[in-house]
C-alpha positions in Angstrom: -40.1 -42.7 -2.2 -38.8 -40.8 1.0 -35.1 -41.1 0.2 -35.3 -39.7 -3.7 -37.1 -37.0 -1.7 -34.1 -36.5 0.2 -31.7 -36.7 -2.1 -33.8 -34.4 -4.2 -33.8 -31.7 -2.0 -30.0 -32.2 -1.6 -29.5 -31.6 -5.3 -31.3 -28.1 -4.8 -29.5 -27.3 -1.7 -26.2 -28.2 -3.6 -26.8 -25.8 -6.6 -28.1 -23.6 -4.7 -25.2 -22.7 -2.5 -22.7 -23.2 -5.6 -24.9 -20.2 -7.4 -24.4 -18.4 -4.5 -21.4 -19.1 -3.7 -20.9 -18.0 -7.3 -22.6 -14.9 -6.2 -19.6 -13.8 -3.7 -17.0 -14.4 -5.8 -18.3 -12.0 -9.2 -19.0 -9.7 -5.8 -16.0 -10.3 -5.0 -15.0 -8.7 -8.5 -16.8 -5.4 -8.2 -14.7 -3.3 -6.5 -12.6 -2.3 -9.8 -9.8 -1.5 -7.6 -11.6 0.2 -5.3 -12.0 -1.5 -1.6 -15.1 -3.6 -1.4 -17.4 -2.5 1.6 -16.8 -3.9 5.1 -19.9 -6.5 5.2 -19.1 -7.7 1.7 -15.1 -8.0 2.5 -17.2 -10.3 5.9 -19.4 -12.4 3.8 -16.8 -13.4 0.3 -14.3 -14.6 3.8 -16.9 -17.0 4.0 -17.3 -18.5 1.3 -16.5 -21.6 2.5 -19.1 -22.2 4.5 -21.3 -22.7 1.5 -18.6 -25.2 0.6 -19.0 -27.4 4.0 -23.2 -27.4 4.2 -23.5 -28.9 0.8 -21.0 -31.3 2.4 -22.8 -32.1 6.0 -26.7 -32.0 4.2 -24.6 -35.3 1.8 -24.1 -36.7 5.2 -27.0 -36.6 6.3 -28.4 -37.7 3.4 -25.9 -40.7 3.0 -26.8 -41.0 6.9 -30.5 -41.7 5.3 -29.3 -43.7 2.8 -28.0 -46.5 4.2 -30.3 -46.8 6.9 -32.5 -49.6 7.6 -36.5 -48.6 6.5 -38.1 -49.2 9.5 -38.4 -45.7 11.0 -36.9 -42.5 8.2 -37.2 -39.1 9.3 -39.3 -37.4 7.0 -38.3 -36.1 3.7 -39.7 -32.5 4.7 -37.8 -32.2 8.1 -35.0 -31.8 5.6 -36.6 -29.7 3.2 -37.9 -26.5 6.0 -34.0 -27.3 7.4 -32.1 -26.8 4.0 -34.4 -24.0 2.8 -34.4 -22.3 6.6 -30.2 -22.2 5.7 -30.6 -21.7 2.1 -32.4 -18.1 2.8 -30.9 -17.6 5.8 -27.3 -17.6 4.3 -28.8 -16.1 0.6 -30.1 -13.5 2.0 -26.9 -11.6 3.8 -25.4 -12.5 0.6 -27.2 -10.6 -2.1 -27.5 -7.8 0.3 -23.6 -8.1 0.1 -23.5 -8.2 -3.8 -25.7 -4.9 -4.1 -24.0 -3.1 -1.9 -20.6 -2.4 -3.8 -22.8 -1.2 -6.7 -25.1 0.9 -4.5 -20.7 2.4 -3.1 -19.8 2.5 -6.9 -23.3 4.8 -7.4 -22.2 7.1 -4.5 -18.7 8.1 -5.9 -19.8 8.8 -8.5 -22.9 11.6 -7.5 -18.7 12.6 -5.6 -16.9 13.4 -8.9 
């Protein structure tokens, strides 16, 4: 049961990172010819980290899956860690995706 829970947490974490990567990809095209806000450009530059994070989590899960069942770490710790990392990555991503919209509205008001 513990190994199955680790695998399910890994699957959810991987899918969430994939969606977050997609949000940053869409935000990179949101400038419509205008320069993107600096924070958005910075977050877009950090997109490769969203590929590395699930790979690290998968390596940990593989270590858990092939380890003897004498004393396995609890899946709750893995869940708490991955979801904390996900929140710390997703919150700036959502802010970075929102900034081009605010920038566009500000440019409309000045025209």
